N, C-alpha and C positions, 0 to 999 in steps of 0.2 A: 326294759333294759335294767339290769342290776346295778346296784350302787357300786359294785366292785369293779365292773367292767370299764367304766369311765376312767376310774382312777389308774387301772392298769394300762390303759391306752394313752392317757394323757400325761403321765409323769415319767416317761421314758428318760433315763439319764445315761450319758456315755460312760463307758468303762474307766476312762482316764479323767483326770482333773479337767474341768471345762476350760481352764485357763491354758492348760497345755494344748488342747484341741483348737482353742482360739488362736494361740500364737502360731501354730502350724499353718492354719488356713490363711492368717493375716500376711504370711510372708508372700504368698501368690498375689494377694491384693496389693501389698506394699510394692512388689515389682511392677505391677501394671501402672499404679499411679505414679511411681517413680519415672517410668518411661514416658508418660504423658507429659509431666512437669519439666523433664529434661528437654524433650522434644520442642516445647514451645520456645524456649530460649534459643534454640539452635536454628529455628526455621529460616532467618535471613541467610545463614551460612549453607544450610542444605540447598536453598534456592540458587545461591551462587555457585555451589559445587556442581550442581546438576543443571546448570543453565536454565533455570525456570523463573518465572515472575513470582512475586509475592502471592498473588492470587491462585496461580497454579499450584503452588507448594501447600496451600491449604488442603489439597487432596491428602496429603501425608496425615493430617488429623481426621478428616472426615471420613476417609476410606476405612480407617480402622474402627471408628465409631458405628458406622453403618453395618459393617461385618459382625461386629460384636453385638449389635442389636439383634440381628437376625438369629445368631446362635443362641443369644441369651433367651429368646423366646421358646426354643426347644430344649433348654437345659433340664427342665422338670421331666420331660420324657426320656431324655438321654440318661439322666440319673437313675430312673427307675429301670431302664432297659439293661444298662451294664454296671449299675451300681455307682453311688456317689463317690466313693473312695477311688475307684478306677477311673471315673469320668474327670474327677479333679486332677489325677495324676496324669492323664491324657492332655488335658487343658494346660497345665503347667509346662508339660513337656513340649507341646506344639509351640506355646508362647516363647519358651527359651530358645528352640531351634530357629524359629522365624525370626527373632531378634538378631541372631547371627547372619541370616539372610539379609535383613534391613542393612547391617553394617557393610556387607558385601556389594550392595547394589551400586550399579555404575550408571543407571539412567533413572529419570523420574518414574517412568512405568513399572520398571523393576522394583523401585522401592515402594511404590503403591502396591504392587502385587504382594510383596513380602509383609506390608502393613495389613492387607486383607487377611493373609494367614495368622498374622499376629491378632487381628480381631477375632478370628474363629477360635483361636486358643484362649484369649482373654475374655470373650463374651461370657462363658460360663463361670469365670472367677467371681463376678459381682453377686449374683444370686446365690451361688453355692456357699461362698464365705459368709454372707449375711445370714442365709437360712441355718447352716452349721452352728453359728453362734447363738442365734435366737432359740434354737432347739436345744441347745446344750445347757442353757440357763432357764430356770423357772420364770414364771410371769413377773414375779415380784423383783427379779434381778435383771430384767432385760434392759432397763435403762443403763445399768453399770455395763452390760454387755455391749450395747450400741456405743457407749462412751469409749469403751476400749477399743471397739471396731474403728471408730472415728479417730481415735488416738493414733491407731496404726496407719491409717491412711493419710493423716495430716503430717506426719513425720517425713514422708517422701517430699511434699511440696516444700519443706524446709531446706532440705539438703539437695533436692533435685535441681532447682535452677543454679544454685552455686556450683554443684559438681558438673552440671551440663555446661555452664559458662566456663569453668576452668578446663575442662576436657576440650571444648571447642576451640578455645583460644590458644592452648598449648599442645593439642595433639591433632585431632580431627573429629568432626561431627560423627564419624562412623563409631567411635568408641562410646557414645551415649547408648548405643544399642548392645555393644559387647558386655557392658557392665550387668546386664540381666543374667548372664550365663551363671555366675556363682550363686546369685540369690535364688534362681530357679532350681538349681541342683539341691541346695540346702532345703528349700520348701519341699521338694519331693521326698527327700530322706525322712523329714519330720512327719509328714502326712502319712507315710507308710508305718511309722511307729505309733501314732496317737489316733489317727482317724478310724471310724467305723460307721457302717450304715446302720441307721435305725431299723428296728424291727417291722415297723409298719411300711418302710420303703421296701423291705425284702419280701413282704407279703403281698405287696401291691400287684394287681393284675396288669400285666403289660399289654397295651393295645399296640396295633400297628401304628406306624408313624402317620400323622395326618398330613398326607402328601398334598392335598389341595390347599389346606390352611398354609403350609410352608410355602407353596408356590405363590398363593396371593400375597403373603407378607413379602417375600423376596421381591416380587415384581412391584409392588407398592413402595416399599421402602428404597428400593434401587432407583425407581423413577423419581421419587421425591428428592433423593440426593443429587440426582443428575440435574434436575432443575435448578436446585439451590446452588450448586457449584458452577455450572456452566452458563446459567442464564445472563450474567453480567458480561461474559466474554463474547457472547453472540447476540446481544441486544434483545435479550428475552424472547417475547413471542413473535419477533420477527423471523425466528429460526423455527424450522419444521420439527426438529428434534425436541425442542422445549415444549412446542404445542402438543406433540405426541405424548411427552413425558408427563405433562400436566394432566392430559386426559387419563393416562394409565394410573397415576396415584390417585386421582379423584375417583376412580372406579375400583381399584383393587384394594385399596386400604379399608373402604367401607364394606366391600365384599368379604374381605378377611374377617372383620368384625362380625358380620352377619353369620357367616360360616361357623366360626368359633363358638358363638352362643348357641347355635343349633345341635352342635355335636355332643354326644354323650361322654366322650373321651377326647377333648379337644387338645391341640397343640399347646394352647395358652388358655386356660380356664378363666374367660373374661366374665363369666358369671359371678366370680368373686367381687367384681366391681359393684355388686348390689350392696355391699358394705360401704356406707357413706364416708367412712373414714378412709378406706383404702382408695375409693374413686377420687376424693378430694386430695388425699396425700399424693397419689401419683400425678394429679394435675400440678400441684405445687412443686413436685420433684422435677417435673419437665421445666418448669419456669425457672427453678434454681439452677438446673443443668445449663439453660440457655444463657443466664446471667453469669454464672460462674465461669463457664468454658468461652463464652463470647468475649468477656473482659481479659481472661487469661491469655487467650490467643492473641489479641491485638496489642496488649500493653507492652510485651518485650519488643514487638515491632516498632511501637511508638518510641521507645527509649532508644533503639538502636538506629533507626532511620532519621529521627528528627533531633534527638539529644545527643546523638553521637556516641552512646555508650558502647564499649565492647561487650561481647557475651557474658564475660565473668562479671563485669560490674553490673549489668542488667539483672544477672541472676542473684548478686547480692541484694540489690534493691527489691527484688521480688521476695526475699527470704522473709521479711516481717509477716507477710500474709500467713504463711505456715506457723510462724511462732504464735501468732494471734489464734489460729485454730488450735494449736496445741494447748495453750492455756485454757481455752474455753471447754476443750474436752476434759481437762482435769477438774474443772469446777462445775460442769453442767449438771451433774447428778444431784448435788446439793442445791443448785438454783432452781432445779425443776420442782424439788419438794417444796421449795419456799414460795415460788411464783406460779407453778403450773406449766404444762406443755404449751398451751396456747399462747400465753403471755410471752414466753420466750420465743416462740416462731414469729409473732407479730414484731417483737423487738428486733429480732435478726433481720427480717426483710426491710424495715424502716432504717435500721442502721446501715445496711448494704446500700440502700437508696442514698443515704446522706454522703457516703464515702464516695460513691460513683458521681454524685453532683460536685464533689470536691475535685475530682478527676477532670470534670468537664470545664473547670476554670483555669486550667493550666496554660502556661505559655512557654516560650522557648528559653526563658531565663531562669526557670525554677531549679532549685538545688535537688539533690537526690533525697534529702531528708524531707522535702515537701511531698515526695512520692511515697516514701517509706512510712510515713506516719499514718496517713489514711489506709495504706495497704495493711498495717497491722490491725486497725480497727475493722477493716472489711473482713480479714480472716477471723477475728473474734466474733463477729456476727454470723459468719458461716457456721461455726460451731454452735451457736445458739439455735440454729434451724435444724441441722442434720439429725442429731439424737432425738429431740422431741417429735420431729416430723416422722421418722421411722417408727418410734414407739407407738404414737397415735394411730399411724396407718395400719399397724399389725396387731392392734390392741384386741380386737373382737374376732380373731380368726383362730380355728383349730390348728393344733400344732402340725398336722398332717398338710395343712393347706399353705403353711408359711412359704414354702419354697416357690409355689406357683405365684403367690402374691409378691414375693421378692422379685420374681422374674418381670411381672407386670411393673412393678415399682421401678426397677433398674431399667426396663426397656423405654419407659416414658421419660426417664431422666437421660438416656442415651439419645433418644429422638430430639429432645429439647436441647441438648448440648451440640448435636450436630446441626440443628437449625440455628442456635445461637452463633456458632462459628461462621456458618455459611453467609448468614444475613449480614453479621458484622463486617466480614471481608467485602461483601458486595456493597453494602451501604457506604463503607469507608471509600471505596473506589469511586462509586457514583457521585457521593456528596463532594469529593475532591473536584470532580469535574464542575459541578454546580457552583462551588465557591470560586474556582478559577475563572469561570465566566463573569461572575459577578464583580470580582476584584479587578479583572482586566478592563472592565467598562470604565473604570476611573483613570486608566492610564491613557490619557489623551491630551493632545495639545489645547484642548479647550478647558481642560481642568486646571484652574489657577494654582492649586496646591502642587500639582505634578509639574507644572511650568516652572515654579520656584525650584523645586527639589532637582529637576533634570538641568536647570541652569548651573546649580551649584556642582552637580556631578560632571557636568560638561567641561567646567573650569578646571576641576580636579584631574581629569583624565585627558583634558585637551581634545575630547570627542563627544559630540552630541549623541552619536549612536550608542555609546556606553551606557547612557542612562536608560535606554530601552532595555538593554540586555540585563542589566542589574535589576531593573524593576521586574522583568519577566521571572527571574530567578526568585526574587522575594515573593512574588505571587504564588509561585509554585509550592514554595515552603509553607507559606501562610495557608494556602487552600488545603493542602494536607493536613496541617495541624487543626484546622477548623473542622475537617472531616473526622478526625479522631475524637474530637470534643463533642461532636454531634453523637457519635456511637456511645460514648460514656453517658451522655444525657438520656438517650433513649433507653439504655439499660437500667438507669436510675428509675425512670418512670415506670418501667415495666415492674421492677421490685416494689415500688410504691403502691401501685394499683392492685398488686397481689395481696398485700397485707390484710385487707379486710375479709378476704375469703376464709381466712383462718378461723373466723367466728363461727363458721358453719360446722367445724368439727364437733363430734360428741365429746362432752367433757368427761372428766374422770368418774363422775357418778354413774355414768351410762357404761363404763367399761367393766366387763365381767372379769373373774378371775379365771384361770386356765381350766380348773376343775369344772366351773359352771359351764364354760364354753364346750368341753368335751362331753358333758352330760346331756346336751341338747340331741335330741333324736332327729336326724335329717329327714 
C-alpha cells in the first residue's frame, strides 16, 4: 500500500465547517433527548389521563427504547443503502410526525404504538449524529467534538423537566410531544444545507439486508423487553408467556451474536468488539444507561407521589442535574488533558455512586434543596464519564468503522437503559410489598409501642378502629418510601462496582493517530 493512499482515505473532511455540520445533526439529537426528559416528568399525568397504573405507563419509555435499539443496529446498512443524509432526513421526519401522533393518542396502546414509531425514527439519530461528528473532526480534536456533542444533549435535560412540568400543569401532557414539531422542521432544513455523505460511504458495496440477523435481534430484544415489563404483573415464571419469553431471548440473542460474527457483511459488525476499548466501553455504556435512565425514571415519580410535588416543581428540582452536566461538558476537554480519560471515568462512576447513596437516605421531610444539591453533582459526574468513555472506545478504530462502532456502543446503552427502567419499576413495586409485610407485622395488640400509640389515637378520635386505619395508611407510605430508597441504593452499588473495570482500558500510549490506523493493511 502506498503512503499516499492511507492519507487520502483517512483524512476526509466535510465541505462545510465541522461546527455547522455538528449543529445541524445535534438538533435531531436534542429533540430526542428533550422528548425523553420531558416525558419522565409527565409519566404520572400520562398514567392518570389514560387510566393506566404507574407500572403500565413504563411502556411509554421502554417501548421507545426497544424500537430505537432495533433500528439502531441497522442504521449502518441503511446509511450505506440510501445515503446518510437521506436516512437522517427520514429519521428526523418520522420522529417529528410520530411525535404528533403521540400527542393525539387516546389510549395507552395507541400511545405505545406511536412511541414505537418514534423509536424507529429516533433509533438512527444516536449513531448517525455521533458518527457524523466524529468523522468531521480529526483524531486530535475528537475530545472537543464529543464535548460539543455532550453539550448539545445535556441542554435538553436542563429545560426538558421544567418545560414538561410547566406544560403539563398549565396545558396538557399531550403538548410535551407537540413541541418536537418546530425543532424537527428546523433540523431538517439545516441538515439539507450542511450535511453530505463521505466518499467512502458512497463507494461502499451495498449488500442485501441481513434478514436473519434482523429477525434474531427483533425476537430476542422483543422477548427480553416483554419479560422485563410484564414479569412483575403476572408473577414472573408462574405465567406461560414469561417462561416462553425467557426461553426466546435466551436463545435468539446468542444466536444473533453467533450469526453476525460469521457473516462477511453483517447487520451489526460485532467483530469490531475485538477492540478491547470498544468492547469495554460498550459494556460501561450499558451500565451507564441503566444507572442514568433507571434513576431518571423513578425520581420524578418519587417526588410527585411521596413528596407531593406538582409536575412543574419536580421539573425545577430535576434541573440541576442538567446544569451539572452542562458545566462538566464545558470543562471536560481541559480536565482530560490534565488527568487523563481513565481517571475522569473512574471519578465519574464513584461520584455517581456517592450521589445515589445520598438519595437512599431520604425521608418524607426533606426540602427540595436536599434533592437539588446531589442532583447537581450527579449531573456533573455524568459529564465526566460521557466524553472520555466515547473517546477511548473509538480511539483505535478506522474512520470508516466509526458508524458501526457507534451503533454497537449506542445499542448497548439502549439495552442497558431499557433494563434499568424495567428493573427499577419492577423492584420498586416488589420491594414495596416486602416492606409493607414487614412493617405490618409490628401493628398488633401484642406490640407494646403500638398499644400505647393506638390508645392515644383512640382518645383523639374517640374510636379504636381509627388507629388501625391510620396505621395502615402510614405503613403504605413508608413501604413505598423504603422501596424507592432500595432502588437508589442498588443503582449506587452498581456504579461503584463498575468503576474498577475502567482500569482495563488501553491508555493513551496505546492509542494510535488516525494516520497510523488507516495505514494498517487489513
